[in-house]
C-alpha positions as CSV (number, residue, x, y, z in Angstrom):
1,X,112.4,102.2,91.9
2,X,111.0,99.7,89.4
3,X,107.5,101.6,89.8
4,X,109.1,104.9,89.0
5,X,110.7,103.6,85.9
6,X,108.6,101.1,84.4
7,X,108.8,100.2,80.8
8,X,106.5,102.2,78.4
9,X,104.7,99.1,77.2
10,X,101.4,99.3,75.3
11,X,99.3,98.8,78.4
12,X,101.2,100.8,80.8
13,X,102.0,103.6,78.4
14,X,98.1,103.8,77.6
15,X,97.3,103.8,81.3
16,X,99.9,106.7,82.0
17,X,98.4,108.6,79.0
18,X,94.8,108.2,80.3
19,X,95.9,109.4,83.8
20,X,97.5,112.5,82.3
21,X,94.3,113.2,80.1
22,X,92.5,112.8,83.4
23,X,94.7,115.5,84.9
24,X,93.9,117.7,81.8
25,X,90.3,117.2,82.4
26,X,90.5,118.2,85.9
27,X,92.0,121.6,84.9
28,X,89.1,122.5,82.9
29,X,86.9,123.7,86.0
30,X,89.5,126.1,87.5
31,X,90.7,127.4,84.0
32,X,87.1,128.1,83.0
33,X,86.5,129.9,86.4
34,X,89.8,131.8,86.0
35,X,89.0,133.1,82.4
36,X,85.6,134.1,83.6
37,X,86.9,136.1,86.6
38,X,89.6,137.7,84.4
39,X,88.0,139.7,81.6
40,X,90.2,140.9,78.8
41,X,88.9,144.6,79.7
42,X,90.6,144.5,82.9
43,X,94.1,145.9,83.4
44,X,96.9,143.3,83.0
45,X,97.7,143.2,86.6
46,X,94.1,142.8,87.8
47,X,93.7,139.9,85.1
48,X,96.7,138.0,86.4
49,X,95.4,138.5,90.1
50,X,91.9,137.4,89.3
51,X,93.1,134.5,87.2
52,X,95.3,133.2,90.0
53,X,92.6,133.7,92.7
54,X,89.9,132.2,90.7
55,X,92.0,129.1,89.9
56,X,93.2,128.5,93.6
57,X,89.7,128.8,95.0
58,X,88.3,126.3,92.5
59,X,91.3,124.0,92.9
60,X,91.0,124.1,96.9
61,X,87.3,123.4,96.5
62,X,88.1,120.3,94.5
63,X,90.8,118.8,96.6
64,X,89.6,119.6,100.2
65,X,86.9,117.0,100.5
66,X,88.2,113.7,102.2
67,X,86.9,111.6,99.2
68,X,89.2,113.7,97.0
69,X,92.3,112.3,98.5
70,X,90.9,108.7,98.4
71,X,90.2,109.1,94.7
72,X,93.4,110.4,93.9
73,X,95.1,107.4,95.6
74,X,92.8,105.1,94.0
75,X,93.6,106.5,90.4
76,X,97.3,106.9,91.0
77,X,97.5,103.2,92.3
78,X,95.2,101.9,89.3
79,X,96.4,103.9,86.4
80,X,99.9,105.3,87.4
81,X,101.2,102.2,89.2
82,X,102.1,104.3,92.3
83,X,101.7,101.7,94.9
84,X,100.3,104.1,97.5
85,X,98.8,102.7,100.5
86,X,95.2,103.5,101.4
87,X,94.5,106.7,103.4
88,X,93.7,106.0,107.2
89,X,91.9,108.0,109.8
90,X,94.3,109.6,112.5
91,X,93.9,111.7,115.6
92,X,96.1,114.6,114.2
93,X,95.0,117.5,112.2
94,X,93.3,116.5,109.0
95,X,93.8,119.7,107.2
96,X,97.3,118.9,106.4
97,X,96.4,115.8,104.1
98,X,93.6,118.1,102.6
99,X,96.3,120.8,101.8
100,X,98.6,118.1,100.4
101,X,95.7,116.8,98.3
102,X,95.1,120.3,96.7
103,X,98.9,120.8,96.2
104,X,98.9,117.4,94.4
105,X,96.2,118.6,91.8
106,X,98.3,121.2,90.7
107,X,101.1,119.2,89.0
108,X,98.6,116.5,88.0
109,X,96.7,119.0,86.0
110,X,99.7,121.0,84.8
111,X,101.5,117.9,83.6
112,X,98.3,116.4,82.4
113,X,97.6,119.2,80.3
114,X,101.3,119.3,78.8
115,X,101.3,115.8,78.2
116,X,98.0,115.6,76.6
117,X,98.6,118.6,74.3
118,X,102.0,117.5,73.0
119,X,101.1,114.1,72.7
120,X,97.9,114.9,70.7
121,X,99.8,117.1,68.5
122,X,102.6,114.5,68.0
123,X,100.2,112.0,67.0
124,X,98.6,114.3,64.6
125,X,102.0,115.0,62.9
126,X,102.5,111.2,62.8
127,X,99.4,110.7,60.8
128,X,99.8,113.9,58.8
129,X,103.1,113.3,57.2
130,X,102.2,109.8,55.6
131,X,98.9,111.0,54.6
132,X,100.2,113.8,52.6
133,X,102.9,111.5,50.9
134,X,100.3,108.8,50.2
135,X,97.9,111.3,49.0
136,X,100.3,112.4,46.3
137,X,100.7,116.0,47.6
138,X,104.2,117.5,46.9
139,X,104.2,120.0,49.6
140,X,102.6,120.5,53.2
141,X,102.7,123.5,55.6
142,X,103.5,123.0,59.3
143,X,103.3,125.9,61.7
144,X,103.6,128.2,58.8
145,X,106.4,126.3,57.2
146,X,106.1,125.0,53.7
147,X,107.8,121.5,53.5
148,X,108.3,119.8,50.1
149,X,107.3,116.0,50.4
150,X,108.0,114.7,46.9
151,X,106.3,112.0,45.1
152,X,106.9,108.3,44.9
153,X,109.8,106.8,46.4
154,X,111.3,110.3,47.0
155,X,108.6,111.0,49.6
156,X,109.5,108.3,51.8
157,X,111.5,110.5,54.0
158,X,108.2,111.7,55.5
159,X,108.1,108.4,57.5
160,X,111.0,109.7,59.4
161,X,109.1,112.7,61.0
162,X,106.2,110.5,61.7
163,X,108.3,107.9,63.6
164,X,109.8,110.9,65.4
165,X,106.1,112.4,66.4
166,X,105.4,109.0,67.9
167,X,108.7,108.8,69.8
168,X,107.9,112.4,71.1
169,X,104.5,111.3,72.2
170,X,105.8,108.3,74.0
171,X,108.8,110.2,75.6
172,X,106.6,112.9,76.9
173,X,104.0,110.5,78.2
174,X,106.7,108.5,80.1
175,X,108.4,111.8,81.4
176,X,105.0,113.1,82.9
177,X,104.3,109.8,84.3
178,X,107.9,109.3,86.0
179,X,107.4,112.9,87.3
180,X,104.1,112.1,88.9
181,X,105.1,108.8,90.3
182,X,107.9,110.5,92.1
183,X,105.6,113.3,93.5
184,X,102.8,110.9,94.6
185,X,104.4,109.3,97.7
186,X,105.4,113.0,98.9
187,X,101.9,114.6,98.4
188,X,99.7,111.4,98.8
189,X,101.9,108.9,100.7
190,X,101.4,108.4,104.6
191,X,102.5,110.7,107.1
192,X,104.2,109.7,110.3
193,X,101.1,109.6,112.3
194,X,99.3,107.7,109.3
195,X,102.1,105.2,109.1
196,X,101.8,104.5,112.9
197,X,98.0,104.1,112.7
198,X,98.3,101.8,109.8
199,X,100.9,99.8,111.7
200,X,98.4,99.5,114.6
201,X,95.6,98.4,112.1
202,X,97.9,95.8,110.7
203,X,98.8,94.6,114.2
204,X,95.0,94.3,115.1
205,X,94.4,92.5,111.9
206,X,97.1,89.9,112.9
207,X,95.6,89.7,116.3
208,X,92.2,88.9,115.1
209,X,93.4,86.2,112.5
210,X,95.2,84.7,115.5
211,X,92.3,84.8,117.6
212,X,90.2,83.1,114.7
213,X,93.0,80.4,114.2
214,X,92.8,79.6,118.1
215,X,88.9,79.6,117.9
216,X,89.0,77.0,115.1
217,X,91.8,75.0,116.9
218,X,89.9,74.7,120.1
219,X,86.4,73.9,118.6
220,X,87.3,72.0,115.6
221,X,90.2,70.1,117.3
222,X,88.0,69.1,120.0
223,X,85.3,67.8,117.5
224,X,87.7,65.8,115.6
225,X,89.2,64.2,118.7
226,X,85.9,63.3,120.1
227,X,84.5,62.1,116.9
228,X,87.6,59.9,116.3
229,X,87.4,58.3,119.7
230,X,83.6,57.7,119.5
231,X,84.1,56.2,116.0
232,X,86.5,53.7,117.4
233,X,84.0,52.9,120.2
234,X,81.2,52.4,117.6
235,X,83.4,50.0,115.6
236,X,84.2,48.0,118.5
237,X,80.6,47.8,119.7
238,X,79.2,47.2,116.2
239,X,78.8,43.3,116.8
240,X,78.5,43.0,120.5
241,X,76.6,46.0,121.4
242,X,74.7,47.4,118.4
243,X,72.7,49.7,120.9
244,X,75.9,51.1,122.3
245,X,77.4,51.6,118.7
246,X,74.2,53.5,117.7
247,X,74.6,55.8,120.7
248,X,78.1,56.6,119.7
249,X,77.2,57.4,116.3
250,X,74.5,59.6,117.4
251,X,77.0,61.3,119.6
252,X,79.2,61.9,116.5
253,X,76.2,63.6,114.7
254,X,75.5,65.9,117.8
255,X,79.2,66.8,118.2
256,X,79.5,67.6,114.5
257,X,76.4,69.7,114.7
258,X,77.8,71.7,117.7
259,X,81.2,72.2,115.5
260,X,79.1,73.6,112.8
261,X,77.7,76.2,115.1
262,X,81.2,77.1,116.2
263,X,82.4,77.2,112.8
264,X,79.6,79.5,111.9
265,X,80.5,81.8,114.8
266,X,84.2,82.1,113.5
267,X,83.1,82.7,110.0
268,X,80.6,85.3,111.3
269,X,83.6,87.1,112.9
270,X,85.6,86.8,109.5
271,X,82.7,88.4,107.6
272,X,82.2,91.7,109.2
273,X,79.3,92.6,107.0
274,X,77.2,89.6,108.2
275,X,78.1,89.0,112.0
276,X,77.1,85.6,113.3
277,X,74.1,85.2,115.4
278,X,75.1,82.0,117.3
279,X,75.9,82.9,120.8
280,X,79.3,81.7,121.9
281,X,79.4,79.0,124.6
282,X,80.1,80.0,128.2
283,X,80.6,78.0,131.5
284,X,76.9,77.5,131.5
285,X,77.4,75.2,128.5
286,X,79.8,72.7,130.4
287,X,77.0,70.1,130.6
288,X,76.8,69.3,126.8
289,X,80.4,69.5,126.5
290,X,81.0,67.1,129.4
291,X,78.3,64.8,128.1
292,X,80.0,64.7,124.7
293,X,83.2,63.8,126.5
294,X,81.7,61.1,128.3
295,X,79.9,59.9,125.2
296,X,83.4,59.2,123.7
297,X,83.8,56.6,126.5
298,X,85.9,58.9,129.1
299,X,85.6,58.7,132.6
300,X,85.2,62.4,133.5
301,X,84.4,63.7,137.2
302,X,83.2,67.1,137.4
303,X,83.1,69.4,140.5
304,X,81.7,72.9,140.5
305,X,82.2,74.9,143.8
306,X,80.5,78.5,143.8
307,X,78.0,80.4,141.6
308,X,79.1,80.3,138.0
309,X,76.7,83.2,137.3
310,X,79.2,85.6,139.1
311,X,81.6,85.0,136.4
312,X,81.8,87.9,133.7
313,X,80.6,87.0,130.3
314,X,84.1,87.6,128.8
315,X,85.7,85.4,131.3
316,X,83.2,82.9,131.0
317,X,83.6,82.5,127.2
318,X,87.2,82.2,127.4
319,X,87.1,79.6,130.4
320,X,84.6,77.4,128.3
321,X,87.2,77.2,125.6
322,X,90.3,76.5,128.1
323,X,88.3,73.6,129.6
324,X,87.4,72.5,125.9
325,X,91.1,72.6,124.9
326,X,91.8,70.8,128.2
327,X,89.5,68.0,127.7
328,X,90.7,67.6,124.3
329,X,94.3,67.3,125.3
330,X,93.1,64.8,128.0
331,X,91.3,62.6,125.4
332,X,94.2,62.8,123.0
333,X,97.2,62.3,125.1
334,X,96.1,60.9,128.3
335,X,93.7,58.1,127.4
336,X,89.8,58.0,128.7
337,X,90.3,57.0,132.4
338,X,90.6,59.3,135.6
339,X,90.0,62.6,134.1
340,X,88.9,65.3,136.8
341,X,87.7,68.7,136.3
342,X,87.2,71.3,139.2
343,X,85.8,74.6,138.8
344,X,85.9,77.1,141.5
345,X,84.5,80.5,142.1
346,X,85.7,82.3,145.3
347,X,87.3,85.5,146.5
348,X,86.9,87.1,143.0
349,X,88.7,84.5,141.3
350,X,87.9,81.6,138.9
351,X,90.0,78.5,139.3
352,X,89.9,75.6,136.8
353,X,91.8,72.6,137.5
354,X,91.9,69.6,135.0
355,X,93.9,66.4,135.8
356,X,94.5,63.2,134.3
357,X,96.7,60.0,134.5
358,X,99.5,60.3,131.9
359,X,103.1,59.0,131.4
360,X,106.2,60.9,132.2
361,X,108.1,60.2,128.8
362,X,108.7,62.1,125.7
363,X,104.9,62.2,124.9
364,X,104.2,64.3,128.0
365,X,107.0,66.7,127.3
366,X,105.7,67.2,123.7
367,X,102.3,67.9,125.3
368,X,103.7,70.6,127.4
369,X,104.9,72.4,124.7
370,X,101.9,72.0,122.2
371,X,99.9,74.6,120.4
372,X,96.8,73.8,122.5
373,X,98.7,74.6,125.9
374,X,100.2,77.8,124.3
375,X,96.7,78.9,123.2
376,X,95.4,78.4,126.8
377,X,98.3,80.5,128.1
378,X,97.4,83.2,125.5
379,X,93.9,83.3,126.3
380,X,94.4,83.6,130.2
381,X,97.2,86.1,129.8
382,X,95.0,88.6,128.1
383,X,92.6,88.1,131.1
384,X,95.4,88.7,133.5
385,X,95.5,85.1,134.9
386,X,98.0,82.5,135.4
387,X,98.6,79.0,133.9
388,X,100.3,76.1,135.2
389,X,100.7,73.1,133.0
390,X,102.7,69.9,133.3
391,X,103.2,66.4,134.8
392,X,103.1,66.2,138.6
393,X,104.0,63.4,141.0
394,X,101.4,62.7,143.5
395,X,103.7,61.5,146.2
396,X,102.2,63.8,148.9
397,X,98.8,62.7,150.2
398,X,96.3,65.3,150.9
399,X,98.0,68.2,149.3
400,X,96.1,70.8,147.2
401,X,96.5,74.3,145.5
402,X,96.3,77.0,147.9
403,X,94.1,80.1,147.5
404,X,96.6,82.3,146.5
405,X,97.7,79.9,143.5
406,X,100.9,78.4,145.0
407,X,101.3,74.5,145.1
408,X,102.0,72.6,148.0
409,X,105.3,73.3,149.5
410,X,106.2,69.8,150.4
411,X,105.9,68.0,147.0
412,X,104.7,71.0,144.7
413,X,102.0,68.5,143.1
414,X,98.8,70.2,143.8
415,X,97.3,66.7,143.4
416,X,96.2,65.3,146.5
417,X,94.1,62.5,148.1
418,X,93.1,59.8,145.6
419,X,95.9,60.8,143.4
420,X,98.7,60.2,145.6
421,X,101.5,58.0,144.4
422,X,100.2,58.6,140.5
423,X,101.7,60.6,138.0
424,X,99.2,63.1,136.5
425,X,98.9,65.6,133.9
426,X,97.6,68.9,135.7
427,X,96.3,72.1,134.0
428,X,95.6,74.8,136.6
429,X,94.1,78.1,135.4
430,X,93.3,81.0,137.9
431,X,91.7,84.2,136.3
432,X,90.8,87.5,138.6
433,X,86.9,88.3,138.0
434,X,87.4,92.1,139.0
435,X,90.1,93.0,136.3
436,X,87.7,92.2,133.4
437,X,84.9,94.9,132.9
């Protein structure tokens, strides 16, 4: 409502008048065509018919292009302050919006012409009355009427009609702007189909932003965690093992360079006009990732079963991020000893299992509800996979996760053999390969 009845300040009033003047200018082509196709020698009935037909044809030609609606919305928002949403493409009939644009041009031209004509005459009158008085003239003629002005102080009354003319110009401008602002949402606003398309576009934008935030969290979070540990190792070895400290610093440099590549990729996704040329890492890039983790002083054992080349590119990229986030959590929360990663491709499934020793206190419970684990769940859910994460007790020797993804019925740990009797954090992810095209 504030936009419909905004005060007529100097800036807004001038913009409203400019918008009305544009409407008056838009009326010149159809009026010119109408006068040409309605010559005076024709009978009155034919002249009216020719005038209306010519005016309608030219107005339709002006409002039918798709760019006409975008331009009308842009002008209404910029000068009139209508606050209209940007036009969006829909699957419905487009002729409806084109017809609405044509209909919008009519009040814009009519009200614009009225506002421009009345305001110009009013401003002329506001200048004429004081000018006649200051020029020493005793009389002036207005629309055939002779008005006595007077000389000296007796002519000061001429200021009253001047002020009245200015008030008339301001009132006409404000009234025309209010009417146009009320009509703009009706004729230029979104229809139900467009509102639905705009809502879907907004949802896609929010999903993309969430995806970018997840990419940054996974890549930069891993880099910061690994670099922090490597820096601590370098400090400890600075005096006793300078060569080892130098290797830790070199590892920080390599890790930071890899993070810059990831950051360039994410920024490329953000800047659609200049997409990134840096390929996203996949499971085939696990080697450098594992070396960076080991370079941070972690004891990481890796087992790969099956051919990773059978994994689709989409699954492979997301699986790399899952492993990266899992290793980051292991370094951050579980220490650097006894980390195990198992990657299995069989029977149309990709299975990732990451375990590491961890306490069962408050720290482990906080980890279960962290943003990293939630991000992993979100990634896997989009690929129609399943995620199991939490602390398990290794009190059942030899148990393991079955081919259907269910845990051991005896202890439910899914961690067997060497891990029996040890509390461990386990992340198990299973993703189907055939569900991703």
